[in-house]
C-alpha positions in Angstrom: 6.1 9.2 25.0 7.5 9.5 21.5 5.6 8.9 18.3 7.3 7.4 15.2 6.8 10.7 13.4 9.3 12.1 15.9 12.1 9.6 15.1 15.1 11.0 13.3 15.1 9.6 9.7 17.5 6.7 9.2 19.5 6.4 6.0 21.5 3.5 4.7 23.8 3.6 1.6 25.0 0.7 -0.6 26.2 0.5 -4.2 24.8 3.9 -5.2 21.4 3.2 -3.6 19.8 4.8 -0.6 17.2 3.4 1.8 15.6 6.2 3.9 12.8 6.4 6.5 12.4 10.2 5.7 8.7 10.5 4.9 9.3 13.7 2.9 11.3 11.7 0.3 8.4 9.3 -0.5 6.9 9.5 -4.0 3.2 9.0 -3.3 2.3 8.8 -7.0 4.8 6.0 -7.6 3.7 4.1 -4.5 0.1 4.4 -5.3 0.7 3.6 -9.0 2.4 0.3 -8.0 0.0 -0.7 -5.2 -3.2 0.0 -7.1 -2.1 -2.7 -9.6 -0.7 -5.3 -7.3 -2.6 -8.5 -6.2 -2.9 -7.6 -2.5 -4.6 -4.2 -2.9 -5.8 -3.9 -6.5 -7.8 -0.7 -7.0 -6.7 1.0 -3.7 -7.3 4.7 -3.8 -4.6 7.3 -3.5 -6.3 8.7 -0.4 -6.1 5.3 1.4 -2.4 4.9 0.4 -1.6 8.3 1.7 -3.4 7.6 5.0 -1.6 4.2 5.3 1.8 5.9 4.8 0.9 8.6 7.3 0.3 6.0 10.0 3.3 3.8 9.3 7.1 3.8 9.5 8.0 3.8 5.8 11.2 2.7 4.0 11.9 4.0 0.5 14.6 2.7 -1.8 16.2 5.4 -4.0 18.4 5.4 -7.1 19.7 9.0 -6.8 16.4 11.0 -6.3 14.1 8.4 -8.0 12.2 6.1 -5.7 12.5 2.4 -6.8 11.1 0.5 -3.9 9.1 0.7 -0.7 7.9 -1.0 2.4 6.0 0.1 5.5 5.9 -1.1 9.1 2.9 -0.9 11.3 4.0 -1.2 14.9 3.5 -0.2 18.5 7.3 0.0 18.8 7.3 -2.2 21.9 5.9 -5.6 21.2 4.7 -6.1 17.6 5.4 -5.1 14.0 3.6 -5.9 10.7 5.5 -5.5 7.4 3.4 -4.6 4.4 3.3 -3.2 0.9 6.9 -4.3 0.1 8.0 -3.9 -3.5 10.9 -3.1 -5.8 10.2 -1.8 -9.3 10.7 -4.6 -11.9 13.6 -2.9 -13.6 15.5 -2.9 -10.2 14.9 -6.4 -9.2 17.6 -9.1 -8.9 20.0 -6.6 -7.4 19.6 -7.6 -3.8 17.6 -4.6 -3.0 14.7 -6.5 -1.3 17.1 -8.4 0.9 18.9 -5.1 1.8 15.5 -3.5 2.5 14.5 -6.3 4.9 17.9 -6.0 6.6 17.3 -2.3 7.2 13.8 -2.8 8.5 14.8 -5.5 10.9 17.8 -3.5 12.2 15.9 -0.2 12.6 16.7 1.1 16.1 13.0 1.6 17.1 12.1 -1.9 16.0 14.4 -3.8 18.3 13.4 -6.4 20.9 9.9 -6.9 19.5 8.1 -10.1 20.6 6.4 -10.7 17.3 6.8 -9.7 13.6 4.3 -10.7 10.9 3.6 -10.3 7.2 1.4 -11.8 4.5 2.8 -12.8 1.2 1.5 -14.8 -1.8 4.8 -15.1 -3.6 7.9 -14.1 -1.6 8.2 -16.9 0.9 11.8 -17.5 -0.2 12.8 -13.9 0.6 11.2 -13.7 4.0 12.3 -17.1 5.2 15.9 -15.9 4.9 15.1 -13.5 7.7 13.5 -16.0 10.0 9.9 -15.8 9.0 8.1 -19.1 9.1 4.5 -20.2 8.5 2.3 -19.6 11.6 3.3 -21.9 14.4 -0.2 -22.0 15.8 -2.6 -20.9 13.0 -5.5 -22.2 15.0 -4.9 -19.2 17.4 -5.1 -16.6 14.7 -8.3 -15.0 13.5 -8.9 -12.3 10.9 -11.5 -10.3 9.0 -10.3 -10.1 5.4 -12.3 -7.8 3.2 -10.7 -8.9 0.0 -12.8 -6.6 -2.3 -13.0 -3.6 0.1 -11.4 -1.2 -2.5 -13.9 -2.2 -5.2 -16.8 -1.4 -2.9 -15.7 2.2 -2.1 -17.6 5.0 -3.9 
């Protein structure tokens, strides 16, 4: 059995930018700095961001050596994948990087033939619908525990 940590990093190049799954390239300070201020995980600690990265297949977008975007995939690599924490820094938006990032994620060799993909978004429905994501077909079947203020409660 192979764990995702053992996958060879994938790299994709386009118009001077790089998307890489190499975890050693990730800029934890940049990722945490963005996530701790965004609507879906405001106040998240650096430790929790680091742990979430450690247990995910991560995709970084780079302009030379500087990280300018990020996404992570939580998966069993057989049946299901959840895409989370997707962002492109504001200065780099409107260049097609988020679309390219989604293309790279969906084409990743270890994420093929999955039965279900999911994600949650408050403002990027237009982006994700371009890749086949739709509202839940049977929302009455889904259940969740959503601790919206969990990061505010931590000591």
